[in-house]
PQR file of N, CA, C, O and H, with PARSE charges and radii, in Angstrom:
ATOM      1  N   MET A   1     -40.540 -38.636  29.216 -0.4000 1.5000
ATOM      2  CA  MET A   1     -40.339 -37.296  28.692 -0.0000 2.0000
ATOM      3  C   MET A   1     -40.151 -36.324  29.853  0.5500 1.7000
ATOM      4  O   MET A   1     -40.892 -36.362  30.835 -0.5500 1.4000
ATOM      5  N   VAL A   2     -39.179 -35.477  29.732 -0.4000 1.5000
ATOM      6  CA  VAL A   2     -38.878 -34.496  30.775 -0.0000 2.0000
ATOM      7  C   VAL A   2     -39.956 -33.418  30.780  0.5500 1.7000
ATOM      8  O   VAL A   2     -40.484 -33.047  29.732 -0.5500 1.4000
ATOM      9  H   VAL A   2     -38.576 -35.446  28.935  0.4000 1.0000
ATOM     10  N   THR A   3     -40.275 -32.921  31.975 -0.4000 1.5000
ATOM     11  CA  THR A   3     -41.289 -31.891  32.119 -0.0000 2.0000
ATOM     12  C   THR A   3     -40.940 -30.651  31.285  0.5500 1.7000
ATOM     13  O   THR A   3     -39.768 -30.326  31.097 -0.5500 1.4000
ATOM     14  H   THR A   3     -39.846 -33.222  32.827  0.4000 1.0000
ATOM     15  N   SER A   4     -41.966 -29.974  30.795 -0.4000 1.5000
ATOM     16  CA  SER A   4     -41.743 -28.772  29.997 -0.0000 2.0000
ATOM     17  C   SER A   4     -41.605 -27.521  30.871  0.5500 1.7000
ATOM     18  O   SER A   4     -41.274 -26.444  30.374 -0.5500 1.4000
ATOM     19  H   SER A   4     -42.919 -30.238  30.948  0.4000 1.0000
ATOM     20  N   VAL A   5     -41.859 -27.668  32.166 -0.4000 1.5000
ATOM     21  CA  VAL A   5     -41.751 -26.557  33.109 -0.0000 2.0000
ATOM     22  C   VAL A   5     -40.394 -26.622  33.789  0.5500 1.7000
ATOM     23  O   VAL A   5     -40.011 -27.658  34.332 -0.5500 1.4000
ATOM     24  H   VAL A   5     -42.128 -28.542  32.570  0.4000 1.0000
ATOM     25  N   GLU A   6     -39.662 -25.499  33.758 -0.4000 1.5000
ATOM     26  CA  GLU A   6     -38.325 -25.480  34.365 -0.0000 2.0000
ATOM     27  C   GLU A   6     -38.414 -25.766  35.855  0.5500 1.7000
ATOM     28  O   GLU A   6     -39.180 -25.114  36.564 -0.5500 1.4000
ATOM     29  H   GLU A   6     -39.974 -24.657  33.317  0.4000 1.0000
ATOM     30  N   PRO A   7     -37.632 -26.740  36.344 -0.5600 1.5000
ATOM     31  CA  PRO A   7     -37.648 -27.072  37.778  0.2800 2.0000
ATOM     32  C   PRO A   7     -37.190 -25.887  38.628  0.5500 1.7000
ATOM     33  O   PRO A   7     -36.280 -25.150  38.249 -0.5500 1.4000
ATOM     34  N   VAL A   8     -37.827 -25.719  39.766 -0.4000 1.5000
ATOM     35  CA  VAL A   8     -37.440 -24.672  40.713 -0.0000 2.0000
ATOM     36  C   VAL A   8     -36.517 -25.321  41.734  0.5500 1.7000
ATOM     37  O   VAL A   8     -36.948 -26.120  42.565 -0.5500 1.4000
ATOM     38  H   VAL A   8     -38.567 -26.318  40.073  0.4000 1.0000
ATOM     39  N   VAL A   9     -35.250 -24.964  41.657 -0.4000 1.5000
ATOM     40  CA  VAL A   9     -34.241 -25.555  42.542 -0.0000 2.0000
ATOM     41  C   VAL A   9     -33.305 -24.474  43.053  0.5500 1.7000
ATOM     42  O   VAL A   9     -33.203 -23.392  42.476 -0.5500 1.4000
ATOM     43  H   VAL A   9     -34.900 -24.315  40.982  0.4000 1.0000
ATOM     44  N   ASN A  10     -32.627 -24.788  44.143 -0.4000 1.5000
ATOM     45  CA  ASN A  10     -31.533 -23.973  44.645 -0.0000 2.0000
ATOM     46  C   ASN A  10     -30.304 -24.398  43.837  0.5500 1.7000
ATOM     47  O   ASN A  10     -29.949 -25.576  43.836 -0.5500 1.4000
ATOM     48  H   ASN A  10     -32.710 -25.667  44.611  0.4000 1.0000
ATOM     49  N   GLN A  11     -29.658 -23.466  43.159 -0.4000 1.5000
ATOM     50  CA  GLN A  11     -28.514 -23.793  42.299 -0.0000 2.0000
ATOM     51  C   GLN A  11     -27.421 -24.571  43.044  0.5500 1.7000
ATOM     52  O   GLN A  11     -26.777 -25.443  42.461 -0.5500 1.4000
ATOM     53  H   GLN A  11     -29.947 -22.509  43.159  0.4000 1.0000
ATOM     54  N   ALA A  12     -27.214 -24.262  44.317 -0.4000 1.5000
ATOM     55  CA  ALA A  12     -26.173 -24.927  45.107 -0.0000 2.0000
ATOM     56  C   ALA A  12     -26.732 -26.101  45.908  0.5500 1.7000
ATOM     57  O   ALA A  12     -25.984 -26.782  46.609 -0.5500 1.4000
ATOM     58  H   ALA A  12     -27.737 -23.554  44.791  0.4000 1.0000
ATOM     59  N   GLY A  13     -28.034 -26.343  45.811 -0.4000 1.5000
ATOM     60  CA  GLY A  13     -28.664 -27.426  46.567 -0.0000 2.0000
ATOM     61  C   GLY A  13     -28.261 -28.792  46.045  0.5500 1.7000
ATOM     62  O   GLY A  13     -27.834 -28.934  44.899 -0.5500 1.4000
ATOM     63  H   GLY A  13     -28.642 -25.790  45.241  0.4000 1.0000
ATOM     64  N   ARG A  14     -28.399 -29.778  46.889 -0.4000 1.5000
ATOM     65  CA  ARG A  14     -28.093 -31.169  46.528 -0.0000 2.0000
ATOM     66  C   ARG A  14     -29.368 -31.978  46.650  0.5500 1.7000
ATOM     67  O   ARG A  14     -30.042 -31.933  47.679 -0.5500 1.4000
ATOM     68  H   ARG A  14     -28.746 -29.662  47.820  0.4000 1.0000
ATOM     69  N   TYR A  15     -29.701 -32.720  45.602 -0.4000 1.5000
ATOM     70  CA  TYR A  15     -30.970 -33.416  45.526 -0.0000 2.0000
ATOM     71  C   TYR A  15     -30.764 -34.922  45.335  0.5500 1.7000
ATOM     72  O   TYR A  15     -29.857 -35.350  44.622 -0.5500 1.4000
ATOM     73  H   TYR A  15     -29.153 -32.756  44.766  0.4000 1.0000
ATOM     74  N   THR A  16     -31.613 -35.711  45.980 -0.4000 1.5000
ATOM     75  CA  THR A  16     -31.542 -37.165  45.873 -0.0000 2.0000
ATOM     76  C   THR A  16     -32.050 -37.605  44.502  0.5500 1.7000
ATOM     77  O   THR A  16     -32.578 -36.803  43.731 -0.5500 1.4000
ATOM     78  H   THR A  16     -32.350 -35.363  46.559  0.4000 1.0000
ATOM     79  N   ILE A  17     -31.882 -38.882  44.219 -0.4000 1.5000
ATOM     80  CA  ILE A  17     -32.400 -39.443  42.966 -0.0000 2.0000
ATOM     81  C   ILE A  17     -33.905 -39.239  42.895  0.5500 1.7000
ATOM     82  O   ILE A  17     -34.419 -38.830  41.854 -0.5500 1.4000
ATOM     83  H   ILE A  17     -31.454 -39.533  44.846  0.4000 1.0000
ATOM     84  N   LYS A  18     -34.620 -39.510  43.971 -0.4000 1.5000
ATOM     85  CA  LYS A  18     -36.076 -39.349  43.975 -0.0000 2.0000
ATOM     86  C   LYS A  18     -36.474 -37.892  43.764  0.5500 1.7000
ATOM     87  O   LYS A  18     -37.358 -37.597  42.960 -0.5500 1.4000
ATOM     88  H   LYS A  18     -34.203 -39.842  44.818  0.4000 1.0000
ATOM     89  N   GLU A  19     -35.826 -36.988  44.479 -0.4000 1.5000
ATOM     90  CA  GLU A  19     -36.141 -35.562  44.333 -0.0000 2.0000
ATOM     91  C   GLU A  19     -35.863 -35.082  42.908  0.5500 1.7000
ATOM     92  O   GLU A  19     -36.656 -34.339  42.330 -0.5500 1.4000
ATOM     93  H   GLU A  19     -35.108 -37.228  45.133  0.4000 1.0000
ATOM     94  N   THR A  20     -34.738 -35.510  42.352 -0.4000 1.5000
ATOM     95  CA  THR A  20     -34.361 -35.098  41.005 -0.0000 2.0000
ATOM     96  C   THR A  20     -35.330 -35.643  39.976  0.5500 1.7000
ATOM     97  O   THR A  20     -35.759 -34.916  39.080 -0.5500 1.4000
ATOM     98  H   THR A  20     -34.094 -36.114  42.822  0.4000 1.0000
ATOM     99  N   SER A  21     -35.676 -36.905  40.093 -0.4000 1.5000
ATOM    100  CA  SER A  21     -36.618 -37.486  39.133 -0.0000 2.0000
ATOM    101  C   SER A  21     -37.989 -36.822  39.243  0.5500 1.7000
ATOM    102  O   SER A  21     -38.652 -36.609  38.228 -0.5500 1.4000
ATOM    103  H   SER A  21     -35.327 -37.495  40.821  0.4000 1.0000
ATOM    104  N   ASP A  22     -38.422 -36.493  40.457 -0.4000 1.5000
ATOM    105  CA  ASP A  22     -39.698 -35.785  40.637 -0.0000 2.0000
ATOM    106  C   ASP A  22     -39.638 -34.393  40.013  0.5500 1.7000
ATOM    107  O   ASP A  22     -40.587 -33.971  39.352 -0.5500 1.4000
ATOM    108  H   ASP A  22     -37.883 -36.666  41.282  0.4000 1.0000
ATOM    109  N   LEU A  23     -38.536 -33.679  40.216 -0.4000 1.5000
ATOM    110  CA  LEU A  23     -38.383 -32.340  39.647 -0.0000 2.0000
ATOM    111  C   LEU A  23     -38.403 -32.362  38.117  0.5500 1.7000
ATOM    112  O   LEU A  23     -38.933 -31.452  37.481 -0.5500 1.4000
ATOM    113  H   LEU A  23     -37.765 -34.022  40.754  0.4000 1.0000
ATOM    114  N   LEU A  24     -37.821 -33.412  37.539 -0.4000 1.5000
ATOM    115  CA  LEU A  24     -37.753 -33.519  36.087 -0.0000 2.0000
ATOM    116  C   LEU A  24     -38.974 -34.211  35.483  0.5500 1.7000
ATOM    117  O   LEU A  24     -39.145 -34.221  34.264 -0.5500 1.4000
ATOM    118  H   LEU A  24     -37.390 -34.151  38.057  0.4000 1.0000
ATOM    119  N   GLY A  25     -39.824 -34.789  36.338 -0.4000 1.5000
ATOM    120  CA  GLY A  25     -41.025 -35.455  35.855 -0.0000 2.0000
ATOM    121  C   GLY A  25     -40.744 -36.767  35.147  0.5500 1.7000
ATOM    122  O   GLY A  25     -41.451 -37.144  34.212 -0.5500 1.4000
ATOM    123  H   GLY A  25     -39.685 -34.781  37.328  0.4000 1.0000
ATOM    124  N   ILE A  26     -39.702 -37.463  35.600 -0.4000 1.5000
ATOM    125  CA  ILE A  26     -39.340 -38.749  35.002 -0.0000 2.0000
ATOM    126  C   ILE A  26     -39.230 -39.804  36.092  0.5500 1.7000
ATOM    127  O   ILE A  26     -39.178 -39.476  37.277 -0.5500 1.4000
ATOM    128  H   ILE A  26     -39.128 -37.157  36.360  0.4000 1.0000
ATOM    129  N   ASP A  27     -39.196 -41.070  35.691 -0.4000 1.5000
ATOM    130  CA  ASP A  27     -39.042 -42.177  36.628 -0.0000 2.0000
ATOM    131  C   ASP A  27     -37.579 -42.273  37.078  0.5500 1.7000
ATOM    132  O   ASP A  27     -36.668 -41.855  36.364 -0.5500 1.4000
ATOM    133  H   ASP A  27     -39.239 -41.336  34.729  0.4000 1.0000
ATOM    134  N   ARG A  28     -37.378 -42.822  38.258 -0.4000 1.5000
ATOM    135  CA  ARG A  28     -36.008 -42.973  38.773 -0.0000 2.0000
ATOM    136  C   ARG A  28     -35.157 -43.840  37.857  0.5500 1.7000
ATOM    137  O   ARG A  28     -33.969 -43.569  37.676 -0.5500 1.4000
ATOM    138  H   ARG A  28     -38.118 -43.161  38.838  0.4000 1.0000
ATOM    139  N   SER A  29     -35.746 -44.871  37.281 -0.4000 1.5000
ATOM    140  CA  SER A  29     -34.979 -45.738  36.376 -0.0000 2.0000
ATOM    141  C   SER A  29     -34.557 -44.976  35.118  0.5500 1.7000
ATOM    142  O   SER A  29     -33.477 -45.220  34.580 -0.5500 1.4000
ATOM    143  H   SER A  29     -36.711 -45.091  37.428  0.4000 1.0000
ATOM    144  N   THR A  30     -35.393 -44.065  34.651 -0.4000 1.5000
ATOM    145  CA  THR A  30     -35.043 -43.232  33.499 -0.0000 2.0000
ATOM    146  C   THR A  30     -33.887 -42.305  33.848  0.5500 1.7000
ATOM    147  O   THR A  30     -32.980 -42.108  33.040 -0.5500 1.4000
ATOM    148  H   THR A  30     -36.271 -43.867  35.087  0.4000 1.0000
ATOM    149  N   LEU A  31     -33.916 -41.740  35.043 -0.4000 1.5000
ATOM    150  CA  LEU A  31     -32.816 -40.887  35.489 -0.0000 2.0000
ATOM    151  C   LEU A  31     -31.512 -41.681  35.513  0.5500 1.7000
ATOM    152  O   LEU A  31     -30.469 -41.177  35.099 -0.5500 1.4000
ATOM    153  H   LEU A  31     -34.653 -41.900  35.700  0.4000 1.0000
ATOM    154  N   ARG A  32     -31.570 -42.905  35.990 -0.4000 1.5000
ATOM    155  CA  ARG A  32     -30.354 -43.745  36.031 -0.0000 2.0000
ATOM    156  C   ARG A  32     -29.826 -44.012  34.627  0.5500 1.7000
ATOM    157  O   ARG A  32     -28.613 -44.055  34.418 -0.5500 1.4000
ATOM    158  H   ARG A  32     -32.418 -43.315  36.326  0.4000 1.0000
ATOM    159  N   VAL A  33     -30.724 -44.192  33.666 -0.4000 1.5000
ATOM    160  CA  VAL A  33     -30.307 -44.386  32.270 -0.0000 2.0000
ATOM    161  C   VAL A  33     -29.589 -43.133  31.768  0.5500 1.7000
ATOM    162  O   VAL A  33     -28.558 -43.236  31.103 -0.5500 1.4000
ATOM    163  H   VAL A  33     -31.709 -44.157  33.835  0.4000 1.0000
ATOM    164  N   TYR A  34     -30.123 -41.956  32.081 -0.4000 1.5000
ATOM    165  CA  TYR A  34     -29.496 -40.699  31.671 -0.0000 2.0000
ATOM    166  C   TYR A  34     -28.128 -40.528  32.320  0.5500 1.7000
ATOM    167  O   TYR A  34     -27.207 -40.008  31.690 -0.5500 1.4000
ATOM    168  H   TYR A  34     -30.960 -41.872  32.622  0.4000 1.0000
ATOM    169  N   VAL A  35     -27.985 -40.962  33.578 -0.4000 1.5000
ATOM    170  CA  VAL A  35     -26.686 -40.900  34.258 -0.0000 2.0000
ATOM    171  C   VAL A  35     -25.690 -41.803  33.543  0.5500 1.7000
ATOM    172  O   VAL A  35     -24.566 -41.388  33.260 -0.5500 1.4000
ATOM    173  H   VAL A  35     -28.733 -41.384  34.089  0.4000 1.0000
ATOM    174  N   LYS A  36     -26.095 -43.034  33.251 -0.4000 1.5000
ATOM    175  CA  LYS A  36     -25.194 -43.980  32.575 -0.0000 2.0000
ATOM    176  C   LYS A  36     -24.791 -43.476  31.197  0.5500 1.7000
ATOM    177  O   LYS A  36     -23.679 -43.736  30.736 -0.5500 1.4000
ATOM    178  H   LYS A  36     -27.008 -43.371  33.481  0.4000 1.0000
ATOM    179  N   ALA A  37     -25.698 -42.754  30.537 -0.4000 1.5000
ATOM    180  CA  ALA A  37     -25.408 -42.212  29.207 -0.0000 2.0000
ATOM    181  C   ALA A  37     -24.565 -40.938  29.285  0.5500 1.7000
ATOM    182  O   ALA A  37     -24.124 -40.426  28.257 -0.5500 1.4000
ATOM    183  H   ALA A  37     -26.601 -42.543  30.911  0.4000 1.0000
ATOM    184  N   GLY A  38     -24.336 -40.422  30.502 -0.4000 1.5000
ATOM    185  CA  GLY A  38     -23.527 -39.225  30.677 -0.0000 2.0000
ATOM    186  C   GLY A  38     -24.270 -37.931  30.399  0.5500 1.7000
ATOM    187  O   GLY A  38     -23.646 -36.886  30.212 -0.5500 1.4000
ATOM    188  H   GLY A  38     -24.694 -40.839  31.338  0.4000 1.0000
ATOM    189  N   LEU A  39     -25.603 -37.987  30.370 -0.4000 1.5000
ATOM    190  CA  LEU A  39     -26.393 -36.789  30.076 -0.0000 2.0000
ATOM    191  C   LEU A  39     -26.570 -35.891  31.289  0.5500 1.7000
ATOM    192  O   LEU A  39     -26.742 -34.680  31.149 -0.5500 1.4000
ATOM    193  H   LEU A  39     -26.110 -38.836  30.522  0.4000 1.0000
ATOM    194  N   ILE A  40     -26.531 -36.478  32.473 -0.4000 1.5000
ATOM    195  CA  ILE A  40     -26.616 -35.713  33.716 -0.0000 2.0000
ATOM    196  C   ILE A  40     -25.595 -36.314  34.681  0.5500 1.7000
ATOM    197  O   ILE A  40     -25.489 -37.534  34.802 -0.5500 1.4000
ATOM    198  H   ILE A  40     -26.392 -37.462  32.586  0.4000 1.0000
ATOM    199  N   ARG A  41     -24.854 -35.458  35.360 -0.4000 1.5000
ATOM    200  CA  ARG A  41     -23.745 -35.929  36.197 -0.0000 2.0000
ATOM    201  C   ARG A  41     -24.080 -35.790  37.683  0.5500 1.7000
ATOM    202  O   ARG A  41     -24.384 -34.696  38.159 -0.5500 1.4000
ATOM    203  H   ARG A  41     -24.940 -34.467  35.261  0.4000 1.0000
ATOM    204  N   PRO A  42     -24.022 -36.896  38.402 -0.5600 1.5000
ATOM    205  CA  PRO A  42     -24.241 -36.827  39.850  0.2800 2.0000
ATOM    206  C   PRO A  42     -22.946 -36.482  40.579  0.5500 1.7000
ATOM    207  O   PRO A  42     -21.849 -36.586  40.031 -0.5500 1.4000
ATOM    208  N   ILE A  43     -23.112 -36.074  41.819 -0.4000 1.5000
ATOM    209  CA  ILE A  43     -21.978 -35.972  42.735 -0.0000 2.0000
ATOM    210  C   ILE A  43     -22.178 -37.104  43.736  0.5500 1.7000
ATOM    211  O   ILE A  43     -23.279 -37.646  43.835 -0.5500 1.4000
ATOM    212  H   ILE A  43     -24.004 -35.990  42.265  0.4000 1.0000
ATOM    213  N   PHE A  44     -21.165 -37.460  44.457 -0.4000 1.5000
ATOM    214  CA  PHE A  44     -21.281 -38.573  45.389 -0.0000 2.0000
ATOM    215  C   PHE A  44     -21.041 -38.112  46.810  0.5500 1.7000
ATOM    216  O   PHE A  44     -20.156 -37.303  47.085 -0.5500 1.4000
ATOM    217  H   PHE A  44     -20.271 -37.019  44.376  0.4000 1.0000
ATOM    218  N   LYS A  45     -21.853 -38.649  47.706 -0.4000 1.5000
ATOM    219  CA  LYS A  45     -21.737 -38.364  49.133 -0.0000 2.0000
ATOM    220  C   LYS A  45     -21.508 -39.694  49.829  0.5500 1.7000
ATOM    221  O   LYS A  45     -22.166 -40.683  49.508 -0.5500 1.4000
ATOM    222  H   LYS A  45     -22.572 -39.307  47.482  0.4000 1.0000
ATOM    223  N   ARG A  46     -20.600 -39.728  50.761 -0.4000 1.5000
ATOM    224  CA  ARG A  46     -20.345 -40.975  51.494 -0.0000 2.0000
ATOM    225  C   ARG A  46     -21.565 -41.405  52.280  0.5500 1.7000
ATOM    226  O   ARG A  46     -22.240 -40.585  52.902 -0.5500 1.4000
ATOM    227  H   ARG A  46     -20.065 -38.924  51.022  0.4000 1.0000
ATOM    228  N   ASN A  47     -21.836 -42.670  52.245 -0.4000 1.5000
ATOM    229  CA  ASN A  47     -22.917 -43.262  53.013 -0.0000 2.0000
ATOM    230  C   ASN A  47     -22.308 -43.718  54.340  0.5500 1.7000
ATOM    231  O   ASN A  47     -21.485 -44.633  54.354 -0.5500 1.4000
ATOM    232  H   ASN A  47     -21.288 -43.336  51.740  0.4000 1.0000
ATOM    233  N   PRO A  48     -22.701 -43.094  55.458 -0.5600 1.5000
ATOM    234  CA  PRO A  48     -22.066 -43.444  56.733  0.2800 2.0000
ATOM    235  C   PRO A  48     -22.342 -44.878  57.176  0.5500 1.7000
ATOM    236  O   PRO A  48     -21.569 -45.432  57.958 -0.5500 1.4000
ATOM    237  N   VAL A  49     -23.405 -45.482  56.707 -0.4000 1.5000
ATOM    238  CA  VAL A  49     -23.738 -46.845  57.098 -0.0000 2.0000
ATOM    239  C   VAL A  49     -22.979 -47.845  56.234  0.5500 1.7000
ATOM    240  O   VAL A  49     -22.403 -48.805  56.746 -0.5500 1.4000
ATOM    241  H   VAL A  49     -24.033 -45.032  56.072  0.4000 1.0000
ATOM    242  N   ARG A  50     -22.980 -47.618  54.931 -0.4000 1.5000
ATOM    243  CA  ARG A  50     -22.290 -48.507  53.992 -0.0000 2.0000
ATOM    244  C   ARG A  50     -21.159 -47.716  53.345  0.5500 1.7000
ATOM    245  O   ARG A  50     -21.360 -47.051  52.329 -0.5500 1.4000
ATOM    246  H   ARG A  50     -23.447 -46.838  54.515  0.4000 1.0000
ATOM    247  N   MET A  51     -20.007 -47.788  53.921 -0.4000 1.5000
ATOM    248  CA  MET A  51     -18.883 -46.974  53.461 -0.0000 2.0000
ATOM    249  C   MET A  51     -18.484 -47.278  52.024  0.5500 1.7000
ATOM    250  O   MET A  51     -17.914 -46.417  51.354 -0.5500 1.4000
ATOM    251  H   MET A  51     -19.844 -48.327  54.747  0.4000 1.0000
ATOM    252  N   ASN A  52     -18.766 -48.465  51.542 -0.4000 1.5000
ATOM    253  CA  ASN A  52     -18.368 -48.822  50.184 -0.0000 2.0000
ATOM    254  C   ASN A  52     -19.429 -48.465  49.151  0.5500 1.7000
ATOM    255  O   ASN A  52     -19.219 -48.692  47.959 -0.5500 1.4000
ATOM    256  H   ASN A  52     -19.230 -49.164  52.086  0.4000 1.0000
ATOM    257  N   MET A  53     -20.575 -47.905  49.579 -0.4000 1.5000
ATOM    258  CA  MET A  53     -21.634 -47.553  48.637 -0.0000 2.0000
ATOM    259  C   MET A  53     -21.991 -46.067  48.774  0.5500 1.7000
ATOM    260  O   MET A  53     -22.849 -45.704  49.578 -0.5500 1.4000
ATOM    261  H   MET A  53     -20.746 -47.721  50.547  0.4000 1.0000
ATOM    262  N   PRO A  54     -21.329 -45.210  47.985 -0.5600 1.5000
ATOM    263  CA  PRO A  54     -21.650 -43.787  48.079  0.2800 2.0000
ATOM    264  C   PRO A  54     -23.048 -43.497  47.535  0.5500 1.7000
ATOM    265  O   PRO A  54     -23.547 -44.214  46.668 -0.5500 1.4000
ATOM    266  N   ARG A  55     -23.664 -42.456  48.044 -0.4000 1.5000
ATOM    267  CA  ARG A  55     -24.989 -42.045  47.592 -0.0000 2.0000
ATOM    268  C   ARG A  55     -24.846 -40.978  46.519  0.5500 1.7000
ATOM    269  O   ARG A  55     -24.016 -40.075  46.626 -0.5500 1.4000
ATOM    270  H   ARG A  55     -23.259 -41.873  48.748  0.4000 1.0000
ATOM    271  N   GLN A  56     -25.664 -41.096  45.489 -0.4000 1.5000
ATOM    272  CA  GLN A  56     -25.652 -40.094  44.431 -0.0000 2.0000
ATOM    273  C   GLN A  56     -26.519 -38.910  44.835  0.5500 1.7000
ATOM    274  O   GLN A  56     -27.592 -39.075  45.415 -0.5500 1.4000
ATOM    275  H   GLN A  56     -26.338 -41.829  45.402  0.4000 1.0000
ATOM    276  N   ARG A  57     -26.041 -37.730  44.520 -0.4000 1.5000
ATOM    277  CA  ARG A  57     -26.790 -36.496  44.692 -0.0000 2.0000
ATOM    278  C   ARG A  57     -26.616 -35.688  43.414  0.5500 1.7000
ATOM    279  O   ARG A  57     -25.643 -35.871  42.681 -0.5500 1.4000
ATOM    280  H   ARG A  57     -25.170 -37.596  44.049  0.4000 1.0000
ATOM    281  N   PHE A  58     -27.546 -34.812  43.156 -0.4000 1.5000
ATOM    282  CA  PHE A  58     -27.481 -33.975  41.964 -0.0000 2.0000
ATOM    283  C   PHE A  58     -27.542 -32.514  42.389  0.5500 1.7000
ATOM    284  O   PHE A  58     -28.436 -32.116  43.136 -0.5500 1.4000
ATOM    285  H   PHE A  58     -28.336 -34.664  43.751  0.4000 1.0000
ATOM    286  N   LEU A  59     -26.591 -31.716  41.913 -0.4000 1.5000
ATOM    287  CA  LEU A  59     -26.597 -30.295  42.202 -0.0000 2.0000
ATOM    288  C   LEU A  59     -27.754 -29.635  41.447  0.5500 1.7000
ATOM    289  O   LEU A  59     -28.095 -30.037  40.335 -0.5500 1.4000
ATOM    290  H   LEU A  59     -25.865 -32.038  41.306  0.4000 1.0000
ATOM    291  N   GLY A  60     -28.343 -28.628  42.066 -0.4000 1.5000
ATOM    292  CA  GLY A  60     -29.416 -27.895  41.414 -0.0000 2.0000
ATOM    293  C   GLY A  60     -28.979 -27.327  40.078  0.5500 1.7000
ATOM    294  O   GLY A  60     -29.743 -27.343  39.113 -0.5500 1.4000
ATOM    295  H   GLY A  60     -28.066 -28.302  42.970  0.4000 1.0000
ATOM    296  N   SER A  61     -27.758 -26.827  40.017 -0.4000 1.5000
ATOM    297  CA  SER A  61     -27.234 -26.269  38.766 -0.0000 2.0000
ATOM    298  C   SER A  61     -27.139 -27.331  37.671  0.5500 1.7000
ATOM    299  O   SER A  61     -27.349 -27.025  36.497 -0.5500 1.4000
ATOM    300  H   SER A  61     -27.137 -26.814  40.801  0.4000 1.0000
ATOM    301  N   GLU A  62     -26.828 -28.567  38.039 -0.4000 1.5000
ATOM    302  CA  GLU A  62     -26.746 -29.664  37.071 -0.0000 2.0000
ATOM    303  C   GLU A  62     -28.145 -30.060  36.593  0.5500 1.7000
ATOM    304  O   GLU A  62     -28.334 -30.395  35.423 -0.5500 1.4000
ATOM    305  H   GLU A  62     -26.658 -28.816  38.993  0.4000 1.0000
ATOM    306  N   ILE A  63     -29.109 -30.021  37.487 -0.4000 1.5000
ATOM    307  CA  ILE A  63     -30.493 -30.334  37.104 -0.0000 2.0000
ATOM    308  C   ILE A  63     -30.983 -29.324  36.071  0.5500 1.7000
ATOM    309  O   ILE A  63     -31.591 -29.701  35.069 -0.5500 1.4000
ATOM    310  H   ILE A  63     -28.956 -29.749  38.437  0.4000 1.0000
ATOM    311  N   ILE A  64     -30.721 -28.043  36.314 -0.4000 1.5000
ATOM    312  CA  ILE A  64     -31.135 -26.993  35.377 -0.0000 2.0000
ATOM    313  C   ILE A  64     -30.384 -27.116  34.057  0.5500 1.7000
ATOM    314  O   ILE A  64     -30.981 -26.957  32.993 -0.5500 1.4000
ATOM    315  H   ILE A  64     -30.227 -27.736  37.128  0.4000 1.0000
ATOM    316  N   ARG A  65     -29.078 -27.398  34.110 -0.4000 1.5000
ATOM    317  CA  ARG A  65     -28.290 -27.568  32.875 -0.0000 2.0000
ATOM    318  C   ARG A  65     -28.851 -28.695  32.028  0.5500 1.7000
ATOM    319  O   ARG A  65     -29.030 -28.549  30.819 -0.5500 1.4000
ATOM    320  H   ARG A  65     -28.592 -27.528  34.975  0.4000 1.0000
ATOM    321  N   PHE A  66     -29.130 -29.831  32.679 -0.4000 1.5000
ATOM    322  CA  PHE A  66     -29.703 -30.976  31.971 -0.0000 2.0000
ATOM    323  C   PHE A  66     -31.050 -30.616  31.376  0.5500 1.7000
ATOM    324  O   PHE A  66     -31.311 -30.904  30.208 -0.5500 1.4000
ATOM    325  H   PHE A  66     -28.985 -29.949  33.662  0.4000 1.0000
ATOM    326  N   TRP A  67     -31.912 -29.987  32.171 -0.4000 1.5000
ATOM    327  CA  TRP A  67     -33.260 -29.644  31.708 -0.0000 2.0000
ATOM    328  C   TRP A  67     -33.197 -28.731  30.485  0.5500 1.7000
ATOM    329  O   TRP A  67     -33.915 -28.947  29.509 -0.5500 1.4000
ATOM    330  H   TRP A  67     -31.700 -29.753  33.120  0.4000 1.0000
ATOM    331  N   ARG A  68     -32.342 -27.715  30.539 -0.4000 1.5000
ATOM    332  CA  ARG A  68     -32.228 -26.764  29.414 -0.0000 2.0000
ATOM    333  C   ARG A  68     -31.678 -27.442  28.164  0.5500 1.7000
ATOM    334  O   ARG A  68     -32.079 -27.098  27.052 -0.5500 1.4000
ATOM    335  H   ARG A  68     -31.759 -27.539  31.332  0.4000 1.0000
ATOM    336  N   ALA A  69     -30.775 -28.390  28.324 -0.4000 1.5000
ATOM    337  CA  ALA A  69     -30.214 -29.099  27.183 -0.0000 2.0000
ATOM    338  C   ALA A  69     -31.233 -30.087  26.587  0.5500 1.7000
ATOM    339  O   ALA A  69     -31.229 -30.350  25.384 -0.5500 1.4000
ATOM    340  H   ALA A  69     -30.449 -28.670  29.227  0.4000 1.0000
ATOM    341  N   PHE A  70     -32.093 -30.620  27.442 -0.4000 1.5000
ATOM    342  CA  PHE A  70     -33.031 -31.660  27.016 -0.0000 2.0000
ATOM    343  C   PHE A  70     -34.274 -31.077  26.372  0.5500 1.7000
ATOM    344  O   PHE A  70     -34.805 -31.646  25.418 -0.5500 1.4000
ATOM    345  H   PHE A  70     -32.097 -30.407  28.419  0.4000 1.0000
ATOM    346  N   VAL A  71     -34.744 -29.943  26.885 -0.4000 1.5000
ATOM    347  CA  VAL A  71     -36.024 -29.379  26.407 -0.0000 2.0000
ATOM    348  C   VAL A  71     -35.848 -28.560  25.184  0.5500 1.7000
ATOM    349  O   VAL A  71     -36.820 -28.018  24.658 -0.5500 1.4000
ATOM    350  H   VAL A  71     -34.312 -29.480  27.659  0.4000 1.0000
TER
END
């Protein structure tokens, strides 16, 4: 269940999967399920070590949009 308290984020900030799941009060695996279901949209950042595996990031504005739609 998503936290009932609105996350405090920078609207233009970029947050990792762990940071986003902590802000929303959910497990990382639950966040991944929400991503696959299209409920929250990540952005991708190139991974300099593994060029073929981009890292997911979540914009603060997307975290707030998801939270408001979910709660």
